C-alpha positions in Angstrom: 8.1 59.9 -33.7 9.6 56.8 -32.1 13.3 56.8 -31.1 15.3 54.8 -33.7 17.9 53.7 -31.1 15.1 52.3 -28.9 13.8 50.4 -31.9 17.3 48.9 -32.7 17.8 48.0 -29.1 14.5 46.2 -29.0 15.3 44.3 -32.2 18.8 43.2 -30.9 17.3 42.2 -27.6 14.6 40.2 -29.3 17.2 38.5 -31.6 19.3 37.6 -28.5 16.2 36.2 -26.7 15.3 34.2 -29.7 18.8 32.8 -30.1 18.9 31.9 -26.4 15.5 30.2 -26.7 16.6 28.2 -29.7 19.9 27.2 -27.9 18.0 26.1 -24.8 15.4 24.2 -26.9 18.1 22.6 -29.0 20.1 21.4 -25.9 16.9 20.1 -24.2 16.0 18.1 -27.3 19.5 16.8 -27.8 19.8 15.3 -24.3 19.5 11.5 -24.2 16.5 10.1 -22.6 16.9 9.3 -18.9 18.1 5.7 -18.4 15.7 3.1 -17.0 16.5 1.8 -13.5 16.7 -1.6 -15.1 19.3 -0.7 -17.8 22.1 -3.3 -17.8 20.3 -5.8 -15.6 19.7 -9.4 -16.7 16.2 -10.7 -17.3 14.8 -13.2 -14.8 15.3 -16.5 -16.5 13.8 -19.9 -15.6 17.2 -20.9 -14.4 17.3 -17.9 -12.1 13.8 -18.7 -10.9 15.0 -22.1 -9.7 17.9 -20.5 -7.7 16.6 -17.1 -6.5 13.1 -18.4 -6.1 11.6 -15.7 -3.8 11.3 -18.2 -1.0 13.0 -19.2 2.3 14.4 -22.6 3.1 12.1 -24.8 5.1 15.0 -25.2 7.5 14.2 -21.7 8.9 10.8 -23.0 10.2 10.6 -25.6 12.9 7.2 -26.7 11.6 8.3 -27.3 8.0 9.5 -30.9 8.4 12.2 -30.6 5.7 14.6 -33.5 5.3 18.3 -33.1 5.5 20.3 -30.1 6.7 20.3 -26.5 5.7 22.4 -25.9 2.5 22.4 -29.5 1.4 20.1 -28.9 -1.6 21.8 -29.2 -5.0 21.2 -25.4 -5.8 23.0 -24.0 -2.8 26.4 -23.4 -4.4 24.9 -21.9 -7.6 22.7 -19.6 -5.5 25.8 -18.4 -3.5 27.5 -17.6 -6.8 24.6 -16.0 -8.6 23.6 -13.7 -5.7 24.9 -10.1 -6.0 24.4 -9.6 -2.3 24.4 -11.9 0.6 23.3 -10.3 3.8 22.7 -11.4 7.4 19.4 -9.9 8.2 17.0 -9.8 11.2 13.2 -9.9 10.7 11.9 -6.6 12.1 8.2 -6.9 11.4 5.8 -9.5 10.0 2.4 -8.3 8.7 -0.3 -10.3 6.9 -2.2 -8.7 4.1 -5.5 -9.8 2.4 -8.2 -12.3 3.4 -9.0 -15.9 2.5 -10.8 -14.8 -0.7 -8.4 -12.1 -1.8 -4.7 -12.1 -2.7 -3.1 -13.1 0.6 0.5 -12.2 1.4 3.0 -11.5 4.1 5.1 -8.3 4.2 8.4 -8.9 6.0 10.6 -5.9 7.0 14.2 -6.6 7.7 17.1 -4.9 9.4 20.5 -5.7 7.9 23.1 -6.8 10.4 26.0 -7.5 8.1 26.9 -7.8 4.4 28.8 -11.0 3.5 28.9 -10.1 -0.2 28.1 -6.8 -2.0 26.9 -3.5 -0.6 24.3 -3.5 2.2 20.9 -2.0 1.3 20.9 1.8 1.7 17.7 1.7 3.8 15.6 -0.9 5.7 13.9 -3.1 3.2 10.9 -5.4 3.0 9.9 -8.4 0.9 6.4 -9.7 0.0 5.6 -13.4 0.3 2.6 -14.4 -1.9 -0.1 -16.7 -0.6 0.8 -19.1 -3.4 4.4 -19.6 -2.1 5.2 -22.5 0.3 6.8 -20.0 2.7 3.4 -18.3 3.2 2.0 -21.4 4.9 5.1 -21.7 7.1 4.8 -18.1 8.1 1.1 -18.6 8.8 2.1 -21.2 11.4 4.7 -19.1 13.1 3.2 -15.6 12.7 4.8 -12.9 14.7 7.1 -15.4 16.4 9.4 -14.9 13.4 10.2 -11.3 14.5 13.8 -11.3 15.6 14.7 -14.3 13.4 18.2 -14.0 11.8 18.8 -15.4 8.3 21.1 -15.3 5.4 19.4 -13.5 2.5 20.8 -14.0 -1.1 19.5 -11.3 -3.5 20.0 -10.2 -7.0 18.5 -7.4 -9.1 16.8 -8.3 -12.4 15.0 -6.5 -15.2 11.2 -6.7 -15.6 10.4 -4.4 -18.5 11.9 -1.0 -17.5 11.6 -1.9 -13.8 14.2 -3.2 -11.4 13.0 -6.2 -9.4 14.7 -8.1 -6.6 14.6 -11.8 -6.3 15.9 -13.7 -3.3 16.4 -16.9 -1.4 16.8 -17.2 2.4 18.7 -19.7 4.4 19.5 -20.1 8.2 22.3 -17.9 9.5 24.8 -20.5 10.7 28.6 -20.5 10.9 28.7 -23.5 8.6 26.7 -21.9 5.8 28.6 -18.6 6.1 31.9 -20.5 5.8 30.6 -22.5 2.9 29.5 -19.3 1.1 33.0 -17.8 1.6 34.6 -21.0 0.2 32.3 -21.1 -2.8 32.8 -17.5 -3.7 36.5 -17.6 -3.1 36.8 -20.6 -5.5 34.9 -18.8 -8.3 37.9 -17.2 -10.1 39.6 -20.6 -10.3 36.5 -21.9 -12.2 36.8 -19.4 -15.0 
């Protein structure tokens, strides 16, 4: 004949296990879904695309034959204001991907030298320049000679669905442009 105390112990233990399982299941179901990396970021609008256009100023390339001087374009001040981060970076590597028939691009890896605005990137980073961009053709002319080039990189994070994407614009790293960026950003609170 089975021991009654053992039977009661088994029932109590089973009830506690069931209660614990229900508690764990209920708490797991009640947790909010993990946030998307893009939560709270703005969408990339046509206005943003004209400012942070995923390109580099032609003034960074001796063969670009761009009129005027660096920073004289009408979008410079707005770019400096819209960018979350403005970094002085150095090109670490330049590598070409794809062939004439396929999607061609350049992969540029950078080392951050200084952050003028915002936090520096937490790790070395790279950008892809599509074969459809004007910068691609300038890079084709200079190739690996661009390694070691210093530039000002204006960047901002945007939302693309649930993904975080970075859009950018690059300018020459000159004392004049750094001073102008400082003046533009310092004057921003007075504009509000």
